[in-house]
LUMDO-700266 format. One record per residue (C-alpha): x negated, y negated, z; residue in one letter. Coordinates in steps of 0.02 Angstrom, whole numbers, always signed. Layout:
N
<atom x="X" y="Y" z="Z" code="a"/>
...
This chain:
194
<atom x="-4445" y="-3602" z="+4714" code="m"/>
<atom x="-4353" y="-3710" z="+4837" code="a"/>
<atom x="-4185" y="-3689" z="+4799" code="i"/>
<atom x="-4202" y="-3487" z="+4809" code="r"/>
<atom x="-4293" y="-3494" z="+4976" code="r"/>
<atom x="-4149" y="-3614" z="+5054" code="e"/>
<atom x="-4008" y="-3511" z="+4996" code="l"/>
<atom x="-4075" y="-3350" z="+5059" code="e"/>
<atom x="-4030" y="-3418" z="+5231" code="v"/>
<atom x="-3860" y="-3344" z="+5172" code="f"/>
<atom x="-3906" y="-3172" z="+5079" code="g"/>
<atom x="-4006" y="-3113" z="+4952" code="q"/>
<atom x="-4020" y="-3208" z="+4800" code="v"/>
<atom x="-3996" y="-3088" z="+4648" code="r"/>
<atom x="-4048" y="-3250" z="+4507" code="w"/>
<atom x="-4063" y="-3427" z="+4494" code="v"/>
<atom x="-4023" y="-3514" z="+4335" code="q"/>
<atom x="-4115" y="-3677" z="+4323" code="m"/>
<atom x="-4078" y="-3711" z="+4122" code="e"/>
<atom x="-3961" y="-3858" z="+4174" code="r"/>
<atom x="-4058" y="-3931" z="+4328" code="a"/>
<atom x="-4112" y="-4097" z="+4229" code="c"/>
<atom x="-3907" y="-4121" z="+4222" code="d"/>
<atom x="-3909" y="-4094" z="+4413" code="g"/>
<atom x="-3834" y="-3898" z="+4392" code="i"/>
<atom x="-3900" y="-3755" z="+4472" code="v"/>
<atom x="-3820" y="-3572" z="+4455" code="t"/>
<atom x="-3873" y="-3471" z="+4611" code="v"/>
<atom x="-3808" y="-3270" z="+4591" code="h"/>
<atom x="-3812" y="-3185" z="+4748" code="f"/>
<atom x="-3796" y="-2983" z="+4763" code="y"/>
<atom x="-3662" y="-2991" z="+4905" code="d"/>
<atom x="-3497" y="-3084" z="+4872" code="l"/>
<atom x="-3494" y="-3122" z="+5053" code="r"/>
<atom x="-3661" y="-3210" z="+5033" code="h"/>
<atom x="-3603" y="-3309" z="+4895" code="a"/>
<atom x="-3435" y="-3353" z="+4994" code="e"/>
<atom x="-3531" y="-3410" z="+5136" code="k"/>
<atom x="-3649" y="-3507" z="+5045" code="a"/>
<atom x="-3492" y="-3609" z="+4938" code="l"/>
<atom x="-3413" y="-3640" z="+5111" code="t"/>
<atom x="-3581" y="-3687" z="+5213" code="e"/>
<atom x="-3618" y="-3806" z="+5055" code="i"/>
<atom x="-3445" y="-3887" z="+5060" code="r"/>
<atom x="-3444" y="-3930" z="+5230" code="e"/>
<atom x="-3616" y="-4006" z="+5234" code="q"/>
<atom x="-3544" y="-4121" z="+5097" code="y"/>
<atom x="-3386" y="-4155" z="+5189" code="m"/>
<atom x="-3477" y="-4204" z="+5359" code="q"/>
<atom x="-3601" y="-4313" z="+5252" code="r"/>
<atom x="-3470" y="-4408" z="+5168" code="q"/>
<atom x="-3370" y="-4419" z="+5331" code="a"/>
<atom x="-3551" y="-4492" z="+5411" code="h"/>
<atom x="-3557" y="-4613" z="+5277" code="l"/>
<atom x="-3380" y="-4676" z="+5294" code="r"/>
<atom x="-3396" y="-4709" z="+5463" code="s"/>
<atom x="-3545" y="-4799" z="+5461" code="h"/>
<atom x="-3497" y="-4910" z="+5322" code="y"/>
<atom x="-3326" y="-4957" z="+5408" code="a"/>
<atom x="-3428" y="-5010" z="+5567" code="a"/>
<atom x="-3573" y="-5080" z="+5492" code="s"/>
<atom x="-3634" y="-5162" z="+5341" code="s"/>
<atom x="-3833" y="-5116" z="+5375" code="g"/>
<atom x="-3900" y="-4943" z="+5302" code="p"/>
<atom x="-3845" y="-4790" z="+5397" code="p"/>
<atom x="-3929" y="-4671" z="+5521" code="d"/>
<atom x="-3995" y="-4520" z="+5453" code="p"/>
<atom x="-3873" y="-4381" z="+5438" code="f"/>
<atom x="-3932" y="-4235" z="+5527" code="p"/>
<atom x="-4000" y="-4121" z="+5429" code="s"/>
<atom x="-3970" y="-3919" z="+5431" code="r"/>
<atom x="-4034" y="-3899" z="+5257" code="s"/>
<atom x="-4139" y="-3979" z="+5113" code="v"/>
<atom x="-3980" y="-4004" z="+5027" code="f"/>
<atom x="-3914" y="-4147" z="+5147" code="t"/>
<atom x="-4042" y="-4260" z="+5062" code="s"/>
<atom x="-3922" y="-4262" z="+4915" code="s"/>
<atom x="-3760" y="-4255" z="+4888" code="d"/>
<atom x="-3729" y="-4067" z="+4841" code="v"/>
<atom x="-3564" y="-3983" z="+4803" code="w"/>
<atom x="-3530" y="-3799" z="+4769" code="a"/>
<atom x="-3405" y="-3711" z="+4664" code="q"/>
<atom x="-3378" y="-3535" z="+4596" code="f"/>
<atom x="-3412" y="-3520" z="+4399" code="v"/>
<atom x="-3380" y="-3388" z="+4272" code="i"/>
<atom x="-3525" y="-3275" z="+4217" code="p"/>
<atom x="-3635" y="-3281" z="+4079" code="v"/>
<atom x="-3683" y="-3113" z="+4056" code="h"/>
<atom x="-3828" y="-3130" z="+3950" code="s"/>
<atom x="-3903" y="-3255" z="+4068" code="a"/>
<atom x="-4014" y="-3140" z="+4171" code="f"/>
<atom x="-4074" y="-2974" z="+4185" code="p"/>
<atom x="-3937" y="-2849" z="+4234" code="d"/>
<atom x="-3798" y="-2972" z="+4217" code="g"/>
<atom x="-3671" y="-2844" z="+4142" code="h"/>
<atom x="-3652" y="-2797" z="+4333" code="n"/>
<atom x="-3528" y="-2912" z="+4413" code="q"/>
<atom x="-3500" y="-2777" z="+4560" code="g"/>
<atom x="-3338" y="-2697" z="+4475" code="t"/>
<atom x="-3336" y="-2530" z="+4394" code="i"/>
<atom x="-3220" y="-2455" z="+4287" code="v"/>
<atom x="-3194" y="-2246" z="+4311" code="i"/>
<atom x="-3137" y="-2172" z="+4155" code="f"/>
<atom x="-3038" y="-1979" z="+4130" code="n"/>
<atom x="-2961" y="-1966" z="+4305" code="l"/>
<atom x="-2825" y="-1840" z="+4335" code="d"/>
<atom x="-2671" y="-1941" z="+4351" code="s"/>
<atom x="-2644" y="-1839" z="+4508" code="a"/>
<atom x="-2790" y="-1922" z="+4592" code="v"/>
<atom x="-2736" y="-2056" z="+4718" code="t"/>
<atom x="-2802" y="-2220" z="+4756" code="t"/>
<atom x="-2866" y="-2179" z="+4930" code="s"/>
<atom x="-2953" y="-2026" z="+4871" code="t"/>
<atom x="-3047" y="-2144" z="+4755" code="v"/>
<atom x="-3084" y="-2270" z="+4893" code="k"/>
<atom x="-3149" y="-2146" z="+5003" code="q"/>
<atom x="-3251" y="-2066" z="+4859" code="t"/>
<atom x="-3332" y="-2232" z="+4821" code="f"/>
<atom x="-3346" y="-2310" z="+4999" code="q"/>
<atom x="-3498" y="-2183" z="+5019" code="a"/>
<atom x="-3578" y="-2330" z="+4920" code="f"/>
<atom x="-3537" y="-2492" z="+4994" code="g"/>
<atom x="-3409" y="-2592" z="+5067" code="a"/>
<atom x="-3260" y="-2596" z="+4925" code="v"/>
<atom x="-3165" y="-2753" z="+4911" code="k"/>
<atom x="-3011" y="-2711" z="+4809" code="e"/>
<atom x="-2945" y="-2552" z="+4717" code="l"/>
<atom x="-2854" y="-2590" z="+4554" code="r"/>
<atom x="-2759" y="-2478" z="+4441" code="e"/>
<atom x="-2690" y="-2505" z="+4258" code="t"/>
<atom x="-2502" y="-2472" z="+4257" code="p"/>
<atom x="-2530" y="-2420" z="+4079" code="s"/>
<atom x="-2677" y="-2313" z="+4086" code="k"/>
<atom x="-2657" y="-2193" z="+4235" code="k"/>
<atom x="-2825" y="-2116" z="+4201" code="h"/>
<atom x="-2939" y="-2255" z="+4252" code="q"/>
<atom x="-2970" y="-2373" z="+4390" code="k"/>
<atom x="-3055" y="-2504" z="+4439" code="f"/>
<atom x="-3167" y="-2523" z="+4606" code="v"/>
<atom x="-3238" y="-2685" z="+4642" code="e"/>
<atom x="-3387" y="-2694" z="+4775" code="f"/>
<atom x="-3433" y="-2839" z="+4898" code="f"/>
<atom x="-3623" y="-2806" z="+4832" code="d"/>
<atom x="-3677" y="-2766" z="+4647" code="v"/>
<atom x="-3795" y="-2652" z="+4699" code="r"/>
<atom x="-3671" y="-2538" z="+4772" code="d"/>
<atom x="-3586" y="-2539" z="+4594" code="a"/>
<atom x="-3753" y="-2496" z="+4520" code="a"/>
<atom x="-3793" y="-2352" z="+4635" code="k"/>
<atom x="-3592" y="-2287" z="+4637" code="a"/>
<atom x="-3617" y="-2285" z="+4430" code="l"/>
<atom x="-3773" y="-2212" z="+4426" code="k"/>
<atom x="-3737" y="-2068" z="+4558" code="e"/>
<atom x="-3544" y="-2024" z="+4498" code="m"/>
<atom x="-3548" y="-2035" z="+4336" code="s"/>
<atom x="-3512" y="-1863" z="+4251" code="g"/>
<atom x="-3474" y="-1801" z="+4408" code="k"/>
<atom x="-3290" y="-1699" z="+4446" code="e"/>
<atom x="-3154" y="-1772" z="+4555" code="i"/>
<atom x="-3016" y="-1647" z="+4552" code="h"/>
<atom x="-3090" y="-1542" z="+4426" code="g"/>
<atom x="-3105" y="-1679" z="+4293" code="k"/>
<atom x="-3283" y="-1740" z="+4241" code="p"/>
<atom x="-3268" y="-1937" z="+4248" code="i"/>
<atom x="-3357" y="-2072" z="+4163" code="v"/>
<atom x="-3402" y="-2246" z="+4248" code="i"/>
<atom x="-3429" y="-2408" z="+4161" code="e"/>
<atom x="-3457" y="-2559" z="+4226" code="f"/>
<atom x="-3314" y="-2692" z="+4202" code="s"/>
<atom x="-3299" y="-2852" z="+4121" code="r"/>
<atom x="-3251" y="-2982" z="+4227" code="p"/>
<atom x="-3049" y="-3019" z="+4190" code="g"/>
<atom x="-3071" y="-2897" z="+4043" code="g"/>
<atom x="-2982" y="-2976" z="+3893" code="n"/>
<atom x="-2872" y="-3093" z="+4004" code="s"/>
<atom x="-2919" y="-3278" z="+4008" code="w"/>
<atom x="-2783" y="-3308" z="+4125" code="k"/>
<atom x="-2869" y="-3198" z="+4263" code="k"/>
<atom x="-3051" y="-3276" z="+4222" code="l"/>
<atom x="-2972" y="-3434" z="+4256" code="n"/>
<atom x="-2901" y="-3398" z="+4427" code="s"/>
<atom x="-2990" y="-3446" z="+4582" code="l"/>
<atom x="-3064" y="-3273" z="+4616" code="t"/>
<atom x="-3226" y="-3279" z="+4666" code="p"/>
<atom x="-3365" y="-3170" z="+4583" code="h"/>
<atom x="-3537" y="-3150" z="+4654" code="h"/>
<atom x="-3624" y="-3321" z="+4608" code="y"/>
<atom x="-3595" y="-3491" z="+4653" code="s"/>
<atom x="-3657" y="-3664" z="+4562" code="s"/>
<atom x="-3728" y="-3799" z="+4659" code="c"/>
<atom x="-3711" y="-3972" z="+4582" code="r"/>
<atom x="-3871" y="-4074" z="+4627" code="l"/>
<atom x="-3836" y="-4278" z="+4631" code="s"/>
<atom x="-3989" y="-4391" z="+4651" code="p"/>
């Protein structure tokens, strides 16, 4: 698939959703958030450069524009990218969005202990607590594969003498305000216009 190959220059692609391709919308899921951010930035920069190129051409001339120097097949069309909220059932293993929630922690376990423990599985983007639930913590990895590895290896293990339970966290939990924030996830959507 050309879109997958083109976007894998930014990092390994987890899944490409083509259901809305006829509307000019393709959703690309990356394993690593940093790769999604890099793809989003590059696609937006290419779009803005193409628009500036066209504006300067039409301001100076009335003929057809010179070809835009292409770094990507996407520059043959006007393409914009944005982060989107995932549909977990849209692709295999979609429930893993890179964040795990750890239950049954001893209240004396510090955030730094949890971070040190889970950094062994990959780069940790963020560690969050729930003020009203001292026995659980959220660990967000940059790469969803690291979250899966941590869940598999650590669920049922003991931290400070208590066996922990780990599950994948749902993005935003029950807070729609958080879901609608600009916090990026491990995917981006490319809008393809003819």
